[in-house]
N, CA and C atoms as a LAMMPS dump frame, in Angstrom:
ITEM: TIMESTEP
0
ITEM: NUMBER OF ATOMS
105
ITEM: BOX BOUNDS ff ff ff
-5.0000000000000000e+02 5.0000000000000000e+02
-5.0000000000000000e+02 5.0000000000000000e+02
-5.0000000000000000e+02 5.0000000000000000e+02
ITEM: ATOMS id mol type element x y z
1 1 1 N 64.269 -61.388 126.362
2 1 2 C 64.562 -61.064 124.971
3 1 3 C 65.361 -59.77 124.853
4 2 1 N 66.025 -59.632 123.784
5 2 2 C 66.856 -58.444 123.588
6 2 3 C 66.037 -57.173 123.526
7 3 1 N 64.777 -57.256 123.097
8 3 2 C 63.958 -56.048 123.003
9 3 3 C 63.245 -55.68 124.312
10 4 1 N 63.374 -56.484 125.35
11 4 2 C 62.737 -56.195 126.64
12 4 3 C 63.605 -55.216 127.424
13 5 1 N 63.254 -53.954 127.344
14 5 2 C 64.071 -52.901 127.949
15 5 3 C 63.885 -52.828 129.465
16 6 1 N 62.674 -53.029 129.961
17 6 2 C 62.414 -52.84 131.389
18 6 3 C 62.137 -54.156 132.127
19 7 1 N 62.581 -55.258 131.602
20 7 2 C 62.293 -56.55 132.225
21 7 3 C 62.816 -56.615 133.653
22 8 1 N 63.941 -56.005 133.926
23 8 2 C 64.497 -56.029 135.273
24 8 3 C 63.578 -55.389 136.29
25 9 1 N 62.849 -54.37 135.896
26 9 2 C 61.929 -53.708 136.815
27 9 3 C 60.716 -54.569 137.124
28 10 1 N 60.393 -55.491 136.23
29 10 2 C 59.223 -56.343 136.41
30 10 3 C 59.565 -57.671 137.067
31 11 1 N 60.83 -57.977 137.196
32 11 2 C 61.254 -59.274 137.701
33 11 3 C 61.066 -59.375 139.211
34 12 1 N 60.694 -60.561 139.676
35 12 2 C 60.612 -60.827 141.107
36 12 3 C 61.988 -61.212 141.618
37 13 1 N 62.36 -60.669 142.752
38 13 2 C 63.599 -61.115 143.388
39 13 3 C 63.305 -62.446 144.075
40 14 1 N 64.33 -63.221 144.395
41 14 2 C 64.085 -64.486 145.1
42 14 3 C 63.311 -64.299 146.408
43 15 1 N 63.612 -63.254 147.154
44 15 2 C 62.888 -63.041 148.411
45 15 3 C 61.438 -62.631 148.153
46 16 1 N 61.199 -61.839 147.106
47 16 2 C 59.824 -61.481 146.74
48 16 3 C 59.042 -62.723 146.321
49 17 1 N 59.694 -63.608 145.57
50 17 2 C 59.045 -64.833 145.123
51 17 3 C 58.684 -65.713 146.315
52 18 1 N 59.607 -65.842 147.26
53 18 2 C 59.344 -66.655 148.45
54 18 3 C 58.167 -66.092 149.237
55 19 1 N 58.124 -64.779 149.384
56 19 2 C 57.024 -64.144 150.113
57 19 3 C 55.696 -64.365 149.369
58 20 1 N 55.72 -64.249 148.057
59 20 2 C 54.524 -64.484 147.253
60 20 3 C 54.015 -65.911 147.439
61 21 1 N 54.92 -66.887 147.418
62 21 2 C 54.518 -68.279 147.596
63 21 3 C 53.892 -68.495 148.967
64 22 1 N 54.446 -67.862 150
65 22 2 C 53.875 -67.981 151.344
66 22 3 C 52.467 -67.39 151.394
67 23 1 N 52.255 -66.293 150.694
68 23 2 C 50.936 -65.666 150.672
69 23 3 C 49.933 -66.48 149.863
70 24 1 N 50.408 -67.152 148.818
71 24 2 C 49.507 -67.921 147.959
72 24 3 C 49.176 -69.303 148.507
73 25 1 N 50.028 -69.84 149.363
74 25 2 C 49.841 -71.205 149.864
75 25 3 C 48.46 -71.415 150.496
76 26 1 N 47.987 -70.538 151.405
77 26 2 C 46.655 -70.776 151.984
78 26 3 C 45.524 -70.672 150.952
79 27 1 N 45.697 -69.83 149.971
80 27 2 C 44.679 -69.701 148.919
81 27 3 C 44.631 -70.978 148.095
82 28 1 N 45.792 -71.476 147.73
83 28 2 C 45.853 -72.72 146.96
84 28 3 C 45.23 -73.864 147.749
85 29 1 N 45.545 -73.937 149.041
86 29 2 C 44.999 -75.007 149.878
87 29 3 C 43.482 -74.925 149.949
88 30 1 N 42.946 -73.724 149.993
89 30 2 C 41.494 -73.561 150.111
90 30 3 C 40.744 -74.06 148.884
91 31 1 N 41.416 -74.15 147.756
92 31 2 C 40.772 -74.665 146.545
93 31 3 C 41.299 -76.049 146.168
94 32 1 N 41.936 -76.712 147.139
95 32 2 C 42.38 -78.082 146.925
96 32 3 C 43.651 -78.227 146.115
97 33 1 N 44.447 -77.183 146.077
98 33 2 C 45.721 -77.229 145.347
99 33 3 C 46.872 -77.036 146.318
100 34 1 N 48.045 -77.44 145.901
101 34 2 C 49.237 -77.271 146.726
102 34 3 C 50.351 -76.66 145.905
103 35 1 N 51.109 -75.792 146.54
104 35 2 C 52.241 -75.145 145.873
105 35 3 C 53.516 -75.727 146.458
């Protein structure tokens, strides 16, 4: 949105997102979910 001044600082980069998904995958699997 136009009023979001610091959104860029909060955004995940593609590499950060990929790393997050790798870290979450075993947790999701342990509760019967898949990412």
